[in-house]
N, C-alpha and C positions, 0 to 999 in steps of 0.2 A: 658423740658429742657431749660436753661437759653441762651437768646439771646444776642448777643453783641451789644452795643448802637451805634454800627458803623452801624448796619443792619436796623436801624430803626429812621429815624428823630424826632422830639419832638413831630409834629404834629401827624405822624402815631403813637408813644408810646402811647399819650395820647388816642386816639382814642382804640387803643387796651387795653389800661388799662380798659377803661370803659367795655370792653366787657367782658375782664377777670372777674371783679368784680362781673357782673350780673351773671356771669355762676359760678363763684365759690367764692362765698363772704366769708367773716372772714377771710381774708388772711392779715398778718402782712406786716409792710413796710420792714422787713428782707425778708419774702417770697417774696414781690413784686420784691424789689432789685435783689433777686438770679434769679427769671424768667426772667427778662430782661436784666440781666447782667450790671447793674448800681449801682451807690451808694445809700445808703439810703436818703443820701440828696438830691438827685437827684428826689428820688420816692417823698419825704415831698414837694420839688417843685411842682412836677406836680399835686400831690393831691390838692394843695392849688391853682394852676390855674384851675384844673377843678370845684372846691367849688368857684372860684369867677365867672366863667362862667354858673354857674347856676346849675351845677350837684349835687345831694341831697345826698352828702356823710355824712356817720356816721361812728361812732366807736362801734361796738358790744358789748354787757356786756362780750361773752363769749370771748372776744378779736380777733381783726382783724377789718380791713376796709369794708364797704358793702354800697350798694347803695340802697337807699329806695325802697322798693316794687312800682312799676307802672312807674318808669322813663323809658322812652323811646328815645333812640337818634332818632333825625329827619329821618324819612324815605328815602329812595331814591327812585324816582317814575320814572319808563322806560315805554316809550308806546314799543310796540312789536318792531316798526319800530326802533326805538334807542338802545334796547336792541340787534336786531340782528345785527345792525351796529358795536357796540362794541364788541359782540362776535365773529364777522367775522373779525374785527379788531385783537383781540387776537389770532385769529387762523392764521391768516397773520404773527404775530409776531412770533410763534411757527416755522415758515419756517425759522428763522434765524440761523445761525451756530453757535451761543454762547448758550451753554446750559443753563446760567442762564436767558436768556430771555425767553426761552422756558419754564422753572420753574415758571418764575414770570407771562407769561401768562397765566398758567394752574390756577394759584392762584387767578388771577384778575377774571378770567371767573367763577372760583368758589363763588367767593364772590357777582357779578354781579346775578349769576343764586339764589343764597341765599335770595335776595330781591324782587324777582320777585312775582307777583301773579301767582296763579296755572295756570290759563288759558293763559297767556304769557309765563309759563316756559314750557308749553306742547307745545306752538306754536315752541319755541325755539328749543325744543328736536325734534320736527318732521323736522324742517328747516335745521337742523344740520347733521340727519341723511341721510339728501339727497343733502348734499354739499360737495364737496371733493375739497379743494384748490391744493393739491400736492399729488398723489397718491403714489409717487416713494420719497416722502422726509423722511419715517421712515430711509431707507438704510442713507440718507445723514446724519441725525441726530446723529444714531450711529456712523458714523464717525468722529464726532467732538470729539476733545483731550481735556483732562482736562486743558492743558495749555491757550485754548482759554476762559474758562468759566469766565465768569466775566468781561471780558475786555471791551465790550462796556459800562456796566453799571459805572465801575470804572473811564473810560475816560467821560462818560455825568457828572459825581459827579466833576470830575476836570475842566468841561468846566463851569458848573454852578457855582462851588464855587471859580473858578479863582484860581485854585493850581497848581504850576509847577509839569512837570512828568518827569521823567528820565526813560528812556527807551533803550532797546538794538533791534535796527532795521536791518533787513537783507535786504540789496540793491542788489537785482538781477541783475543787469545789471554788476556789480562789482564781483558778487558771492561772498559777504562779511559781516560781521555784524557789526555795528557801534553803539558806545552808544552816545545817544543824549538826551540834555536838551532842552524841548521846554514848550512852554507857549500854552495851548489847547485853541483854540479859535472857534470850531465847530465841528460838524460831519455831514458827508454826507453820502449819501448810492447812490450807482451808480449802475448801471445793475445788478452786481452781487457780490458785496462786499462794505463794509462800508471804510471810509476813514476819518483820523483825520487831519482838517486843522490847523494848529501850527506855531506859529514863533519859528524857529530852530536856538537855539544861537549858533549852530556849523557854520551855513552859514550866519547867520546873517539875514536871509530873512522868508517870511511866505512860508511854503512847505507843501506838502500834503503828508501823511503818510497811506499806506494802513493798515488797523487794522489786516488782516491775516500774515502781514510782522514782526508785533510787536514780537519778541520773548520773552522778558521779561518788565515789568511794574512795575514801584514804584510812586504812588502820593507822592509828598513832601507837608512838611506842610508849606514851602514859598508861598505867593502868588503872584499874579502878576497885572499889568492894562495892558488891551487890547491896541494897537496902536491907537494912537488919532483919533475918526472918522472910526474907523474899522466897516464895515458891513460885514456879512458873504455873504449875496445874492448879493452884489455889488462885491465884492471880486471875486466871482465865476463867474459873468457877464465879468468883466475885465478880468480873467484868461481864458475865452473862444475867448477873441479876442488879445491875446497878440502876439507880433511880430513872437515867436518861433512857433505858431500855422501852422497847414498844412492846406490849405484848399481841402476839399474832395467834390467830386460828384459821388454818388452812386445811381444805379437803382435798387428797388424793385419790385418784381410781386407784385401786390396788396393783395393778401391772405397772402403773409408774410411780407409787409409793417404794415398791422394793428398791427403785435405782435413787429416787431422792433421798431416802432414808441415811445413805451412806454419804450425801453431799450437803445435807441441812447443815447451814453455817452455824447453829446455836445447839444447846442441849435440849432436848425434848422434854418438856414438862407434862403432857399429859398426850397419849395415843389412844383414839378408842375408833371402834368399828363404827360405820356410820351407815350401813346397809346398803344394799344394791351395789358391792361391789367397791364402796368407797372407804376411806379411812380418813378420820377427823383427826388432826395433829396441834397442839397448841404449843408455842416457843415464845421465847424473848429476844430482841436484837435490836440494837442502837440505830440500824440505817435501814430505813424504809425505802429508800431508793434503791440499794443494793439487794434486799431482797425480793423486790418488784420485777428486778432485772433476771435475778436468778429463778423465779416462778415462770416468767415470760418463755422459757425453753420448755416447759412442759404443756403450753397450750390449754387445752381444753380438757386436759388430764388434772388440772389443779384449779380450785376454786376458792375465793378468800372467802371467808366468814365475816371476818373483823382485823383489823378496825376499818372504819370508812377511808382513813389516808392512804391505806396499802391498796384498797381497791381504786380509788382516785389515780394513785401513783401507776399501777400498773394499765389502767385506761390510757394516761396521758404517753407513757411510753410506748404502747401499743398503738394511738394514733400518730406518733412521731415517726415511727415505723413505716405503717400505711402512707402517711404526707410524703416520705420521699421516694415512694412509688407511682404518686400522682402525676400523670402526664407521660409515664414511660409505657411505650406501646407493647403490647402483649403478642409474642411470637406466635405464630399459627400453628 
């Protein structure tokens, strides 16, 4: 099946070209162009690049290109520890809601396994049989919609290539969709979702957009230059201390804090033992409703010290949950 040139960059295509000619010799330039979904001129350029880099290409008497027998790509050598780290990383990637990331992670894992020595491969197989990252994730993956597929990858390419993006974005606070043209500057993963950091031409400033709220997306051909001196990590640090942030203090049971600490959607300003198995944490964040919703997952293992607005918001959200069950019969 022919593949679009957009799906492979030049380096990937050259690597795939070598593998293809080693496994299916005597392919003509037309065959290769059809296979990769590119022009014959592109294939001729790729073949010339391979020849100049030392790949022993030849043209068979029966017609078509082949690589002289005995040529081997430089092997990728992984220790058992390195291979385990890469494959566990691929499994974490498969937990993402974007189906394209899940598919790519499977492909990466297969390629890694294919270059491992038998002894390391057996070790990895035993490890994977005994490692479960998310026993309930299959249901979550099946719930991903086709509209979500490829969004992360398309935006990551727009960030790397500095291409403008036009998108339809859902604003939950106003329950409306707006059309935005943005300059994508970076991608950030918070506790449960991906975010795009981008210069918003509608607002004239750098804004944060949740990927799961992007309804339509199109990468434009025109490029952009990031704001002078822009640094993503510095921007996120400044965002964590901007005036509209709310200072919050929460007490966690130590057993819950071990997990909450990894997902706290802000930098920790202060962390102190609070006695009797509790830890008191202070941080700043701009969205009280978001933090309230996040804290509800910890139930009575989290107690808000302040501000009052956060306590009120949690109480309101908890009452809304309780009200949704009023009148619902309880099973015997």
